[in-house]
C-alpha positions in Angstrom: 1.7 17.9 13.9 4.9 15.8 13.7 5.9 12.2 13.8 8.4 10.9 16.3 10.0 7.5 15.8 10.7 7.2 19.5 7.0 7.9 20.3 5.8 5.5 17.6 8.0 2.7 19.1 6.6 3.5 22.6 3.0 3.3 21.4 3.5 0.2 19.3 5.5 -1.9 21.8 6.2 -0.1 25.1 8.0 -3.0 26.7 10.5 -3.4 23.8 10.9 0.3 23.3 12.6 0.6 26.8 15.4 -1.6 25.6 16.2 0.1 22.3 19.4 2.2 22.7 19.3 5.9 21.8 21.7 5.5 18.9 19.4 2.9 17.3 16.4 5.2 17.6 18.4 8.0 16.0 19.5 5.8 13.2 15.8 4.7 12.6 14.8 8.4 12.6 17.4 9.0 9.9 16.5 6.1 7.6 12.7 6.8 7.8 13.4 10.4 7.0 11.7 11.7 10.1 12.8 15.3 9.6 11.7 15.3 5.9 8.4 13.6 6.7 7.7 16.2 9.3 8.4 19.0 6.9 5.6 17.6 4.7 3.3 17.3 7.7 4.0 21.0 8.6 3.8 22.5 5.1 0.7 20.7 4.0 -1.1 20.5 7.4 -4.1 22.5 6.1 -4.9 20.3 3.2 -7.4 17.5 3.2 -6.2 13.9 2.7 -6.3 13.6 -1.0 -4.9 17.1 -1.7 -2.1 16.2 0.8 -1.3 13.2 -1.4 -1.2 15.4 -4.5 1.1 17.9 -2.8 3.5 15.1 -1.7 3.7 13.7 -5.2 4.3 17.1 -6.6 7.0 18.0 -4.1 8.7 14.6 -4.8 8.4 15.3 -8.6 6.7 12.0 -9.1 4.6 11.6 -12.2 2.6 8.8 -13.6 0.4 7.7 -16.5 -2.6 5.5 -15.9 -4.4 3.5 -18.5 -7.8 1.7 -18.2 -9.6 3.6 -15.5 -11.9 5.3 -18.1 -13.5 1.9 -18.9 -14.9 1.5 -15.4 -18.4 2.5 -14.4 -18.2 5.7 -12.2 -21.1 4.3 -10.2 -19.5 0.8 -9.7 -18.4 -0.6 -6.4 -14.8 -1.8 -6.8 -11.8 -3.2 -4.9 -8.6 -2.2 -6.7 -6.0 -5.0 -6.2 -2.5 -4.1 -7.1 1.1 -5.5 -7.1 3.2 -3.6 -4.6 6.7 -2.9 -6.0 7.4 0.3 -4.0 5.8 -0.3 -0.6 4.4 3.2 -0.3 4.5 5.6 -3.2 2.4 3.2 -5.3 -0.3 3.6 -2.8 -0.1 7.3 -3.1 -0.3 7.2 -6.9 -3.2 4.8 -7.0 -5.2 6.7 -4.4 -4.7 9.8 -6.4 -5.8 8.2 -9.7 -8.8 6.4 -8.2 -10.0 9.7 -6.4 -9.9 11.5 -9.8 -12.6 9.2 -11.1 -14.6 8.4 -8.0 -14.2 11.5 -5.9 -12.8 9.7 -2.9 -11.0 6.4 -2.0 -10.0 4.2 0.9 -6.7 2.3 1.1 -6.0 -0.7 3.3 -2.7 -0.1 5.1 -0.5 -1.2 8.0 -1.9 0.5 11.1 1.4 2.1 11.9 0.7 4.5 9.0 -2.2 6.0 11.1 0.6 8.1 12.7 0.6 10.1 9.4 -2.4 12.1 10.6 -3.3 14.1 7.5 -3.5 10.8 5.5 -5.5 8.9 8.2 -8.9 9.7 6.6 -7.9 7.8 3.5 -6.7 4.7 5.4 -8.3 1.4 6.5 -5.8 0.3 9.2 -5.0 -3.3 9.8 -2.7 -4.6 12.6 -0.4 -7.1 11.0 1.5 -7.9 14.1 -1.1 -8.5 16.8 -4.8 -8.3 17.7 -7.1 -6.0 15.8 -8.1 -2.8 17.4 -11.9 -2.8 17.7 -12.1 0.8 16.4 -10.0 -0.2 13.4 -12.1 -3.3 12.8 -15.2 -1.1 12.8 -13.6 1.3 10.3 -12.7 -1.7 8.1 -16.3 -3.0 8.0 -17.8 0.5 7.5 -15.5 1.1 4.5 -16.4 -2.2 2.8 -20.1 -1.6 3.4 -19.9 1.9 1.9 -20.0 3.0 -1.8 -16.4 4.2 -1.7 -13.7 2.5 -3.9 -11.1 0.5 -2.0 -7.4 0.0 -2.8 -5.5 -3.0 -1.4 -2.2 -4.7 -1.9 -3.0 -8.4 -1.3 0.6 -9.6 -1.0 0.7 -7.8 2.4 4.2 -6.6 1.8 6.2 -5.1 -1.1 7.7 -7.1 -3.9 11.0 -9.0 -3.5 13.6 -10.2 -6.0 13.8 -14.0 -6.4 16.0 -15.6 -9.0 16.5 -12.2 -10.7 12.8 -11.4 -10.9 11.0 -8.8 -8.9 7.4 -9.8 -8.0 4.9 -10.0 -5.2 4.6 -13.0 -2.9 1.4 -15.0 -3.5 -1.6 -12.8 -2.8 -3.6 -13.6 0.3 -7.2 -14.4 -0.5 -9.0 -12.2 2.1 -9.7 -9.6 -0.6 -11.6 -12.1 -2.6 -13.8 -13.1 0.3 -14.4 -9.4 1.1 -15.3 -8.6 -2.5 -18.0 -11.3 -2.5 -19.3 -10.4 1.0 -19.5 -6.7 0.1 -20.6 -7.3 -3.5 -17.7 -5.5 -5.1 -16.1 -6.2 -8.4 -12.3 -6.7 -8.3 -10.1 -4.6 -10.6 -6.5 -5.8 -11.1 -3.8 -3.2 -11.3 -0.2 -3.3 -12.3 2.7 -0.9 -11.6 6.0 -1.0 -13.4 9.2 -0.5 -11.3 11.6 -1.8 -8.8 13.4 -0.7 -5.6 17.1 -0.5 -5.1 19.5 -3.5 -5.3 20.4 -2.8 -1.6 16.8 -3.4 -0.5 16.6 -6.8 -2.4 20.0 -7.9 -1.2 19.2 -7.1 2.4 15.9 -9.1 2.0 17.7 -12.1 0.5 20.5 -12.1 3.1 18.0 -11.8 5.9 16.1 -14.9 4.6 19.3 -16.9 4.1 20.3 -16.2 7.7 16.9 -17.5 8.9 15.8 -14.1 10.3 12.0 -13.9 10.3 11.8 -10.2 11.3 11.2 -8.1 8.1 14.1 -5.8 8.8 14.2 -4.5 5.2 10.8 -2.9 5.9 12.7 -0.3 8.0 14.2 1.1 4.7 10.9 1.5 2.8 10.6 5.2 3.6 14.2 5.7 2.3 13.3 3.7 -0.8 10.2 5.9 -1.3 12.2 9.1 -1.3 14.6 7.6 -3.8 11.7 7.5 -6.3 11.7 11.3 -6.4 11.8 12.7 -9.9 10.6 9.5 -11.6 7.6 8.7 -13.8 5.6 5.5 -13.6 3.1 3.5 -15.6 -0.1 2.2 -14.0 -2.3 -0.2 -15.9 -5.8 -0.9 -14.8 -7.5 -4.1 -16.0 -11.0 -5.2 -16.6 -13.1 -5.8 -13.5 -13.9 -9.3 -12.4 -17.6 -9.4 -11.3 -18.2 -10.6 -7.8 -21.1 -12.8 -9.1 -18.6 -14.7 -11.2 -16.3 -15.2 -8.3 -19.1 -16.4 -6.1 -20.4 -18.9 -8.7 -17.2 -21.0 -9.1 -13.8 -21.6 -7.7 -12.2 -21.1 -4.3 -10.9 -17.7 -2.9 -7.3 -19.0 -3.1 -7.7 -19.9 -6.8 -9.3 -16.5 -7.6 -6.5 -14.7 -5.7 -4.0 -16.5 -7.9 -5.9 -15.8 -11.1 -6.4 -12.1 -10.4 -2.7 -11.8 -9.5 -1.9 -13.3 -12.8 -4.3 -10.9 -14.5 -2.5 -8.0 -12.9 0.9 -9.1 -14.0 -0.3 -9.8 -17.5 -1.3 -6.2 -17.8 2.5 -5.3 -18.0 2.6 -6.7 -21.5 -1.0 -6.0 -22.6 -0.2 -2.8 -24.4 -3.3 -1.2 -22.9 
């Protein structure tokens, strides 16, 4: 059970993959830590998905403290909506924390992460660069119809630095519509932390040059491994009832309000 960057490129875009030179594929394999990722896949292959997450966090020596989860109803149906400062390890930590209280969890992710086979049972895959796979769409609908808690990062990409401040882009409102349709309360979540200066500079340079392709995303695995040995704070806010959302306001306004609620948790002292 291993991941091959070359194979992922061929599966995702066969036509483009033919034109990517070998040295570029080798460079991509290095910056996504292909060899290190495969060592995790080999060593923890016998674990179920959530214990695989725990083993990865332990090997990376990543710790966290979460506040607020104890106030939630263990029988409640929730969508946990979080800021996305790390683009990966935040998802692992939040999945771990939610599973401790609810027994299981599902996380909405870019469908390219389905190549991480041991984690696939946790994922609700979404194709962000093309038509939705019918099987993935079915998985999406089944997850939201279930009793399982769901984790999502509504910005759709990790935080960026603008004018010296690291924050998410405006949150997309799909999670609000889904919450009402599936009768789930929305729980805002906030992570403290930032990525490297290199990541933010690359993002800003790319934007100034008018390049639309999100090339800094290629470095997210490298950024994730840089978080090794660190400890993080996670703050979980009060749930927003779906009935209240349905009763007034637009999905866009609620998305903005819940995003504000999440960022207010940083200084709430909870």
